[in-house]
N, CA, C and O atoms as a Tinker XYZ file with bonds, in Angstrom:
   404  protein
     1  N     90.691000   27.875000  131.821000    73     2
     2  CA    91.579000   28.416000  130.803000    64     1     3
     3  C     92.174000   27.271000  129.987000    63     2     4     5
     4  O     92.706000   26.312000  130.546000    81     3
     5  N     92.082000   27.374000  128.700000    73     3     6
     6  CA    92.571000   26.339000  127.790000    64     5     7
     7  C     94.061000   26.535000  127.552000    63     6     8     9
     8  O     94.498000   27.625000  127.184000    81     7
     9  N     94.838000   25.481000  127.760000    73     7    10
    10  CA    96.274000   25.521000  127.456000    64     9    11
    11  C     96.560000   24.497000  126.359000    63    10    12    13
    12  O     95.741000   23.618000  126.092000    81    11
    13  N     97.701000   24.615000  125.742000    73    11    14
    14  CA    98.030000   23.783000  124.587000    64    13    15
    15  C     97.881000   22.291000  124.880000    63    14    16    17
    16  O     97.388000   21.543000  124.036000    81    15
    17  N     98.297000   21.855000  126.059000    73    15    18
    18  CA    98.240000   20.435000  126.405000    64    17    19
    19  C     96.806000   19.917000  126.481000    63    18    20    21
    20  O     96.582000   18.707000  126.447000    81    19
    21  N     95.823000   20.833000  126.585000    73    19    22
    22  CA    94.414000   20.432000  126.634000    64    21    23
    23  C     93.894000   19.970000  125.278000    63    22    24    25
    24  O     92.727000   19.602000  125.149000    81    23
    25  N     94.752000   19.991000  124.280000    73    23    26
    26  CA    94.372000   19.511000  122.946000    64    25    27
    27  C     93.816000   18.095000  123.021000    63    26    28    29
    28  O     92.979000   17.710000  122.205000    81    27
    29  N     94.275000   17.324000  123.991000    73    27    30
    30  CA    93.810000   15.941000  124.111000    64    29    31
    31  C     92.314000   15.870000  124.431000    63    30    32    33
    32  O     91.709000   14.811000  124.267000    81    31
    33  N     91.703000   16.970000  124.882000    73    31    34
    34  CA    90.271000   16.999000  125.196000    64    33    35
    35  C     89.409000   17.301000  123.972000    63    34    36    37
    36  O     88.181000   17.277000  124.059000    81    35
    37  N     90.036000   17.582000  122.844000    73    35    38
    38  CA    89.294000   17.922000  121.633000    64    37    39
    39  C     89.078000   16.649000  120.822000    63    38    40    41
    40  O     89.988000   15.831000  120.684000    81    39
    41  N     87.885000   16.487000  120.292000    73    39    42
    42  CA    87.569000   15.315000  119.479000    64    41    43
    43  C     88.388000   15.278000  118.200000    63    42    44    45
    44  O     88.896000   16.304000  117.747000    81    43
    45  N     88.511000   14.097000  117.624000    73    43    46
    46  CA    89.349000   13.911000  116.442000    64    45    47
    47  C     88.913000   14.777000  115.253000    63    46    48    49
    48  O     89.754000   15.374000  114.581000    81    47
    49  N     87.614000   14.844000  114.996000    73    47    50
    50  CA    87.153000   15.676000  113.873000    64    49    51
    51  C     87.495000   17.143000  114.089000    63    50    52    53
    52  O     87.881000   17.850000  113.158000    81    51
    53  N     87.346000   17.589000  115.331000    73    51    54
    54  CA    87.653000   18.984000  115.632000    64    53    55
    55  C     89.158000   19.255000  115.557000    63    54    56    57
    56  O     89.577000   20.335000  115.142000    81    55
    57  N     89.963000   18.274000  115.960000    73    55    58
    58  CA    91.422000   18.411000  115.824000    64    57    59
    59  C     91.779000   18.586000  114.352000    63    58    60    61
    60  O     92.644000   19.392000  114.010000    81    59
    61  N     91.117000   17.836000  113.491000    73    59    62
    62  CA    91.403000   17.934000  112.061000    64    61    63
    63  C     91.074000   19.326000  111.533000    63    62    64    65
    64  O     91.782000   19.841000  110.667000    81    63
    65  N     90.006000   19.939000  112.044000    73    63    66
    66  CA    89.681000   21.321000  111.655000    64    65    67
    67  C     90.765000   22.279000  112.116000    63    66    68    69
    68  O     91.161000   23.184000  111.382000    81    67
    69  N     91.241000   22.075000  113.334000    73    67    70
    70  CA    92.317000   22.924000  113.868000    64    69    71
    71  C     93.568000   22.773000  113.006000    63    70    72    73
    72  O     94.223000   23.763000  112.682000    81    71
    73  N     93.900000   21.542000  112.636000    73    71    74
    74  CA    95.104000   21.295000  111.848000    64    73    75
    75  C     95.024000   21.944000  110.469000    63    74    76    77
    76  O     96.042000   22.374000  109.926000    81    75
    77  N     93.824000   22.015000  109.902000    73    75    78
    78  CA    93.673000   22.678000  108.601000    64    77    79
    79  C     93.917000   24.178000  108.712000    63    78    80    81
    80  O     94.375000   24.808000  107.759000    81    79
    81  N     93.612000   24.748000  109.872000    73    79    82
    82  CA    93.753000   26.194000  110.083000    64    81    83
    83  C     95.146000   26.596000  110.587000    63    82    84    85
    84  O     95.583000   27.729000  110.387000    81    83
    85  N     95.828000   25.668000  111.232000    73    83    86
    86  CA    97.094000   25.993000  111.902000    64    85    87
    87  C     98.261000   26.023000  110.917000    63    86    88    89
    88  O     98.308000   25.252000  109.959000    81    87
    89  N     99.189000   26.920000  111.175000    73    87    90
    90  CA   100.432000   27.004000  110.417000    64    89    91
    91  C    101.316000   25.819000  110.803000    63    90    92    93
    92  O    101.544000   25.575000  111.988000    81    91
    93  N    101.811000   25.088000  109.816000    73    91    94
    94  CA   102.577000   23.868000  110.089000    64    93    95
    95  C    103.905000   24.139000  110.798000    63    94    96    97
    96  O    104.333000   23.342000  111.633000    81    95
    97  N    104.553000   25.245000  110.475000    73    95    98
    98  CA   105.810000   25.581000  111.164000    64    97    99
    99  C    105.547000   25.891000  112.631000    63    98   100   101
   100  O    106.315000   25.490000  113.505000    81    99
   101  N    104.448000   26.612000  112.900000    73    99   102
   102  CA   104.079000   26.911000  114.284000    64   101   103
   103  C    103.739000   25.618000  115.030000    63   102   104   105
   104  O    104.100000   25.445000  116.194000    81   103
   105  N    103.047000   24.728000  114.348000    73   103   106
   106  CA   102.674000   23.453000  114.955000    64   105   107
   107  C    103.921000   22.631000  115.299000    63   106   108   109
   108  O    103.997000   22.032000  116.372000    81   107
   109  N    104.878000   22.607000  114.402000    73   107   110
   110  CA   106.126000   21.869000  114.657000    64   109   111
   111  C    106.827000   22.424000  115.892000    63   110   112   113
   112  O    107.294000   21.660000  116.737000    81   111
   113  N    106.903000   23.737000  116.001000    73   111   114
   114  CA   107.517000   24.353000  117.186000    64   113   115
   115  C    106.721000   24.049000  118.441000    63   114   116   117
   116  O    107.286000   23.714000  119.482000    81   115
   117  N    105.403000   24.168000  118.335000    73   115   118
   118  CA   104.530000   23.974000  119.493000    64   117   119
   119  C    104.636000   22.566000  120.059000    63   118   120   121
   120  O    104.473000   22.367000  121.263000    81   119
   121  N    104.905000   21.593000  119.205000    73   119   122
   122  CA   104.967000   20.199000  119.644000    64   121   123
   123  C    106.320000   19.809000  120.225000    63   122   124   125
   124  O    106.467000   18.704000  120.746000    81   123
   125  N    107.301000   20.684000  120.147000    73   123   126
   126  CA   108.660000   20.352000  120.591000    64   125   127
   127  C    108.727000   19.976000  122.072000    63   126   128   129
   128  O    109.501000   19.092000  122.437000    81   127
   129  N    107.943000   20.620000  122.927000    73   127   130
   130  CA   108.123000   20.414000  124.364000    64   129   131
   131  C    106.979000   19.670000  125.042000    63   130   132   133
   132  O    106.967000   19.546000  126.266000    81   131
   133  N    106.017000   19.173000  124.268000    73   131   134
   134  CA   104.868000   18.512000  124.896000    64   133   135
   135  C    105.085000   17.014000  125.014000    63   134   136   137
   136  O    105.942000   16.441000  124.342000    81   135
   137  N    104.299000   16.393000  125.875000    73   135   138
   138  CA   104.466000   14.954000  126.062000    64   137   139
   139  C    103.922000   14.178000  124.859000    63   138   140   141
   140  O    103.249000   14.730000  123.989000    81   139
   141  N    104.232000   12.902000  124.842000    73   139   142
   142  CA   103.885000   12.082000  123.676000    64   141   143
   143  C    102.384000   11.941000  123.489000    63   142   144   145
   144  O    101.930000   11.734000  122.363000    81   143
   145  N    101.598000   12.046000  124.557000    73   143   146
   146  CA   100.137000   11.936000  124.429000    64   145   147
   147  C     99.588000   13.033000  123.507000    63   146   148   149
   148  O     98.735000   12.772000  122.659000    81   147
   149  N    100.081000   14.249000  123.681000    73   147   150
   150  CA    99.639000   15.366000  122.844000    64   149   151
   151  C    100.132000   15.172000  121.417000    63   150   152   153
   152  O     99.372000   15.348000  120.464000    81   151
   153  N    101.396000   14.812000  121.271000    73   151   154
   154  CA   101.952000   14.581000  119.939000    64   153   155
   155  C    101.185000   13.480000  119.216000    63   154   156   157
   156  O    100.856000   13.620000  118.039000    81   155
   157  N    100.900000   12.388000  119.916000    73   155   158
   158  CA   100.173000   11.274000  119.301000    64   157   159
   159  C     98.785000   11.700000  118.840000    63   158   160   161
   160  O     98.327000   11.279000  117.778000    81   159
   161  N     98.117000   12.529000  119.628000    73   159   162
   162  CA    96.780000   13.013000  119.268000    64   161   163
   163  C     96.849000   13.791000  117.947000    63   162   164   165
   164  O     95.980000   13.642000  117.088000    81   163
   165  N     97.868000   14.604000  117.797000    73   163   166
   166  CA    98.039000   15.389000  116.571000    64   165   167
   167  C     98.376000   14.469000  115.400000    63   166   168   169
   168  O     97.738000   14.540000  114.350000    81   167
   169  N     99.367000   13.615000  115.576000    73   167   170
   170  CA    99.819000   12.753000  114.481000    64   169   171
   171  C     98.723000   11.782000  114.019000    63   170   172   173
   172  O     98.629000   11.472000  112.832000    81   171
   173  N     97.899000   11.304000  114.954000    73   171   174
   174  CA    96.805000   10.387000  114.601000    64   173   175
   175  C     95.775000   11.047000  113.687000    63   174   176   177
   176  O     95.079000   10.366000  112.934000    81   175
   177  N     95.685000   12.353000  113.755000    73   175   178
   178  CA    94.667000   13.071000  112.996000    64   177   179
   179  C     95.212000   13.709000  111.726000    63   178   180   181
   180  O     94.597000   14.613000  111.159000    81   179
   181  N     96.355000   13.238000  111.292000    73   179   182
   182  CA    96.962000   13.690000  110.040000    64   181   183
   183  C     97.141000   12.479000  109.135000    63   182   184   185
   184  O     97.118000   11.333000  109.583000    81   183
   185  N     97.318000   12.764000  107.863000    73   183   186
   186  CA    97.682000   11.666000  106.971000    64   185   187
   187  C     99.099000   11.216000  107.354000    63   186   188   189
   188  O     99.847000   11.964000  107.984000    81   187
   189  N     99.451000   10.002000  106.972000    73   187   190
   190  CA   100.793000    9.507000  107.301000    64   189   191
   191  C    101.869000   10.407000  106.703000    63   190   192   193
   192  O    102.902000   10.656000  107.323000    81   191
   193  N    101.614000   10.885000  105.506000    73   191   194
   194  CA   102.576000   11.758000  104.831000    64   193   195
   195  C    102.739000   13.075000  105.588000    63   194   196   197
   196  O    103.859000   13.543000  105.795000    81   195
   197  N    101.624000   13.667000  105.998000    73   195   198
   198  CA   101.685000   14.915000  106.757000    64   197   199
   199  C    102.417000   14.706000  108.078000    63   198   200   201
   200  O    103.257000   15.518000  108.463000    81   199
   201  N    102.095000   13.618000  108.767000    73   199   202
   202  CA   102.724000   13.332000  110.058000    64   201   203
   203  C    104.227000   13.148000  109.895000    63   202   204   205
   204  O    105.011000   13.644000  110.704000    81   203
   205  N    104.623000   12.440000  108.854000    73   203   206
   206  CA   106.052000   12.236000  108.594000    64   205   207
   207  C    106.745000   13.567000  108.324000    63   206   208   209
   208  O    107.835000   13.823000  108.836000    81   207
   209  N    106.106000   14.412000  107.516000    73   207   210
   210  CA   106.700000   15.717000  107.203000    64   209   211
   211  C    106.817000   16.577000  108.458000    63   210   212   213
   212  O    107.824000   17.258000  108.649000    81   211
   213  N    105.787000   16.552000  109.320000    73   211   214
   214  CA   105.820000   17.339000  110.549000    64   213   215
   215  C    106.914000   16.833000  111.484000    63   214   216   217
   216  O    107.631000   17.630000  112.089000    81   215
   217  N    107.044000   15.520000  111.605000    73   215   218
   218  CA   108.104000   14.942000  112.444000    64   217   219
   219  C    109.481000   15.337000  111.918000    63   218   220   221
   220  O    110.383000   15.649000  112.696000    81   219
   221  N    109.639000   15.324000  110.594000    73   219   222
   222  CA   110.915000   15.729000  110.004000    64   221   223
   223  C    111.183000   17.205000  110.278000    63   222   224   225
   224  O    112.310000   17.577000  110.607000    81   223
   225  N    110.162000   18.047000  110.147000    73   223   226
   226  CA   110.316000   19.469000  110.458000    64   225   227
   227  C    110.788000   19.659000  111.892000    63   226   228   229
   228  O    111.679000   20.466000  112.159000    81   227
   229  N    110.184000   18.909000  112.815000    73   227   230
   230  CA   110.560000   19.015000  114.227000    64   229   231
   231  C    112.009000   18.580000  114.444000    63   230   232   233
   232  O    112.747000   19.185000  115.222000    81   231
   233  N    112.394000   17.524000  113.744000    73   231   234
   234  CA   113.744000   16.986000  113.888000    64   233   235
   235  C    114.791000   17.946000  113.334000    63   234   236   237
   236  O    115.808000   18.207000  113.977000    81   235
   237  N    114.534000   18.472000  112.132000    73   235   238
   238  CA   115.500000   19.345000  111.474000    64   237   239
   239  C    115.553000   20.736000  112.093000    63   238   240   241
   240  O    116.508000   21.482000  111.880000    81   239
   241  N    114.528000   21.079000  112.856000    73   239   242
   242  CA   114.461000   22.392000  113.490000    64   241   243
   243  C    115.567000   22.566000  114.531000    63   242   244   245
   244  O    116.032000   23.678000  114.780000    81   243
   245  N    115.976000   21.458000  115.129000    73   243   246
   246  CA   117.007000   21.523000  116.153000    64   245   247
   247  C    116.461000   22.160000  117.421000    63   246   248   249
   248  O    115.247000   22.248000  117.606000    81   247
   249  N    117.360000   22.605000  118.292000    73   247   250
   250  CA   116.927000   23.221000  119.545000    64   249   251
   251  C    116.141000   24.519000  119.280000    63   250   252   253
   252  O    116.486000   25.303000  118.395000    81   251
   253  N    115.095000   24.717000  120.059000    73   251   254
   254  CA   114.256000   25.910000  119.931000    64   253   255
   255  C    114.127000   26.528000  121.313000    63   254   256   257
   256  O    113.954000   25.822000  122.307000    81   255
   257  N    114.213000   27.852000  121.369000    73   255   258
   258  CA   114.066000   28.540000  122.666000    64   257   259
   259  C    112.675000   28.289000  123.222000    63   258   260   261
   260  O    111.694000   28.268000  122.479000    81   259
   261  N    112.597000   28.099000  124.524000    73   259   262
   262  CA   111.324000   27.849000  125.189000    64   261   263
   263  C    110.338000   28.969000  124.894000    63   262   264   265
   264  O    109.149000   28.713000  124.703000    81   263
   265  N    110.813000   30.193000  124.855000    73   263   266
   266  CA   109.951000   31.339000  124.555000    64   265   267
   267  C    109.288000   31.177000  123.182000    63   266   268   269
   268  O    108.105000   31.477000  123.021000    81   267
   269  N    110.051000   30.707000  122.205000    73   267   270
   270  CA   109.511000   30.506000  120.852000    64   269   271
   271  C    108.486000   29.371000  120.822000    63   270   272   273
   272  O    107.489000   29.447000  120.104000    81   271
   273  N    108.735000   28.325000  121.600000    73   271   274
   274  CA   107.797000   27.202000  121.677000    64   273   275
   275  C    106.485000   27.688000  122.293000    63   274   276   277
   276  O    105.404000   27.373000  121.797000    81   275
   277  N    106.591000   28.460000  123.382000    73   275   278
   278  CA   105.384000   28.966000  124.055000    64   277   279
   279  C    104.599000   29.910000  123.147000    63   278   280   281
   280  O    103.369000   29.889000  123.154000    81   279
   281  N    105.298000   30.738000  122.366000    73   279   282
   282  CA   104.614000   31.625000  121.415000    64   281   283
   283  C    103.868000   30.812000  120.362000    63   282   284   285
   284  O    102.728000   31.130000  120.023000    81   283
   285  N    104.501000   29.774000  119.849000    73   283   286
   286  CA   103.871000   28.922000  118.841000    64   285   287
   287  C    102.638000   28.233000  119.429000    63   286   288   289
   288  O    101.604000   28.123000  118.771000    81   287
   289  N    102.762000   27.772000  120.675000    73   287   290
   290  CA   101.623000   27.130000  121.329000    64   289   291
   291  C    100.473000   28.116000  121.485000    63   290   292   293
   292  O     99.315000   27.747000  121.288000    81   291
   293  N    100.774000   29.362000  121.834000    73   291   294
   294  CA    99.733000   30.380000  121.988000    64   293   295
   295  C     99.028000   30.652000  120.662000    63   294   296   297
   296  O     97.817000   30.872000  120.637000    81   295
   297  N     99.767000   30.640000  119.579000    73   295   298
   298  CA    99.156000   30.853000  118.264000    64   297   299
   299  C     98.193000   29.728000  117.917000    63   298   300   301
   300  O     97.124000   29.973000  117.360000    81   299
   301  N     98.567000   28.501000  118.243000    73   299   302
   302  CA    97.683000   27.365000  117.988000    64   301   303
   303  C     96.449000   27.459000  118.895000    63   302   304   305
   304  O     95.332000   27.192000  118.453000    81   303
   305  N     96.653000   27.837000  120.158000    73   303   306
   306  CA    95.528000   28.000000  121.082000    64   305   307
   307  C     94.587000   29.101000  120.573000    63   306   308   309
   308  O     93.370000   28.992000  120.727000    81   307
   309  N     95.134000   30.145000  119.977000    73   307   310
   310  CA    94.303000   31.213000  119.412000    64   309   311
   311  C     93.420000   30.685000  118.285000    63   310   312   313
   312  O     92.255000   31.064000  118.173000    81   311
   313  N     93.978000   29.811000  117.454000    73   311   314
   314  CA    93.201000   29.189000  116.380000    64   313   315
   315  C     92.068000   28.360000  116.997000    63   314   316   317
   316  O     90.929000   28.409000  116.531000    81   315
   317  N     92.390000   27.607000  118.041000    73   315   318
   318  CA    91.386000   26.761000  118.706000    64   317   319
   319  C     90.274000   27.629000  119.296000    63   318   320   321
   320  O     89.092000   27.326000  119.134000    81   319
   321  N     90.654000   28.702000  119.974000    73   319   322
   322  CA    89.643000   29.594000  120.572000    64   321   323
   323  C     88.751000   30.219000  119.509000    63   322   324   325
   324  O     87.537000   30.315000  119.687000    81   323
   325  N     89.350000   30.641000  118.411000    73   323   326
   326  CA    88.573000   31.261000  117.333000    64   325   327
   327  C     87.562000   30.265000  116.769000    63   326   328   329
   328  O     86.404000   30.613000  116.537000    81   327
   329  N     88.002000   29.028000  116.551000    73   327   330
   330  CA    87.100000   27.994000  116.025000    64   329   331
   331  C     86.004000   27.648000  117.033000    63   330   332   333
   332  O     84.861000   27.390000  116.654000    81   331
   333  N     86.363000   27.646000  118.321000    73   331   334
   334  CA    85.358000   27.364000  119.349000    64   333   335
   335  C     84.344000   28.508000  119.434000    63   334   336   337
   336  O     83.140000   28.273000  119.534000    81   335
   337  N     84.839000   29.742000  119.393000    73   335   338
   338  CA    83.957000   30.911000  119.468000    64   337   339
   339  C     82.975000   30.954000  118.298000    63   338   340   341
   340  O     81.834000   31.390000  118.451000    81   339
   341  N     83.425000   30.503000  117.138000    73   339   342
   342  CA    82.554000   30.524000  115.962000    64   341   343
   343  C     81.647000   29.288000  115.897000    63   342   344   345
   344  O     80.823000   29.167000  114.991000    81   343
   345  N     81.802000   28.370000  116.863000    73   343   346
   346  CA    80.949000   27.193000  116.908000    64   345   347
   347  C     81.385000   26.067000  115.994000    63   346   348   349
   348  O     80.661000   25.085000  115.830000    81   347
   349  N     82.564000   26.197000  115.394000    73   347   350
   350  CA    83.032000   25.160000  114.467000    64   349   351
   351  C     83.563000   23.927000  115.189000    63   350   352   353
   352  O     83.528000   22.825000  114.642000    81   351
   353  N     84.060000   24.107000  116.423000    73   351   354
   354  CA    84.542000   22.972000  117.207000    64   353   355
   355  C     83.972000   23.073000  118.620000    63   354   356   357
   356  O     83.542000   24.138000  119.062000    81   355
   357  N     83.982000   21.938000  119.314000    73   355   358
   358  CA    83.527000   21.886000  120.701000    64   357   359
   359  C     84.659000   21.290000  121.529000    63   358   360   361
   360  O     85.236000   20.262000  121.173000    81   359
   361  N     84.960000   21.952000  122.635000    73   359   362
   362  CA    85.990000   21.446000  123.529000    64   361   363
   363  C     85.290000   20.802000  124.716000    63   362   364   365
   364  O     84.488000   21.443000  125.394000    81   363
   365  N     85.595000   19.538000  124.963000    73   363   366
   366  CA    84.988000   18.812000  126.084000    64   365   367
   367  C     85.657000   19.271000  127.370000    63   366   368   369
   368  O     86.797000   18.903000  127.654000    81   367
   369  N     84.955000   20.061000  128.129000    73   367   370
   370  CA    85.477000   20.539000  129.408000    64   369   371
   371  C     84.887000   19.687000  130.525000    63   370   372   373
   372  O     83.840000   19.062000  130.353000    81   371
   373  N     85.541000   19.667000  131.632000    73   371   374
   374  CA    85.073000   18.871000  132.760000    64   373   375
   375  C     83.955000   19.547000  133.530000    63   374   376   377
   376  O     83.986000   19.560000  134.760000    81   375
   377  N     82.959000   20.115000  132.837000    73   375   378
   378  CA    81.887000   20.836000  133.522000    64   377   379
   379  C     80.621000   20.012000  133.693000    63   378   380   381
   380  O     79.593000   20.526000  134.133000    81   379
   381  N     80.699000   18.724000  133.342000    73   379   382
   382  CA    79.549000   17.864000  133.512000    64   381   383
   383  C     78.587000   17.874000  132.340000    63   382   384   385
   384  O     77.709000   17.014000  132.263000    81   383
   385  N     78.725000   18.811000  131.438000    73   383   386
   386  CA    77.853000   18.850000  130.267000    64   385   387
   387  C     78.270000   17.754000  129.297000    63   386   388   389
   388  O     79.456000   17.487000  129.105000    81   387
   389  N     77.276000   17.132000  128.698000    73   387   390
   390  CA    77.564000   16.128000  127.682000    64   389   391
   391  C     77.084000   16.633000  126.346000    63   390   392   393
   392  O     76.041000   17.280000  126.260000    81   391
   393  N     77.835000   16.344000  125.305000    73   391   394
   394  CA    77.488000   16.781000  123.965000    64   393   395
   395  C     77.243000   15.565000  123.087000    63   394   396   397
   396  O     77.919000   14.543000  123.207000    81   395
   397  N     76.265000   15.696000  122.204000    73   395   398
   398  CA    75.956000   14.626000  121.276000    64   397   399
   399  C     76.046000   15.196000  119.865000    63   398   400   401
   400  O     75.455000   16.234000  119.568000    81   399
   401  N     76.789000   14.510000  118.998000    73   399   402
   402  CA    76.913000   14.950000  117.602000    64   401   403
   403  C     75.848000   14.314000  116.760000    63   402   404
   404  O     75.785000   14.559000  115.556000    81   403
């Protein structure tokens, strides 16, 4: 089962596809409670301007209920699943399969 923190298993190009599809407000909420590894993966795959704007959104948002953060994370995971189901992205799972682009 894919959870939001598993974003670190997605390749950079595929993360960029997810970011183009994801709602930025939902993304800001979703990133509020995750560790820096996940946040860094997202910020690395954005332009500096986009990353700065997202960080500012997170900062100005203030405290957010955990329920709202989890809902936002689920929405982002839904985008990831939809893109994976349509074959637009590949998620590297620990199943021993190797993929070559």
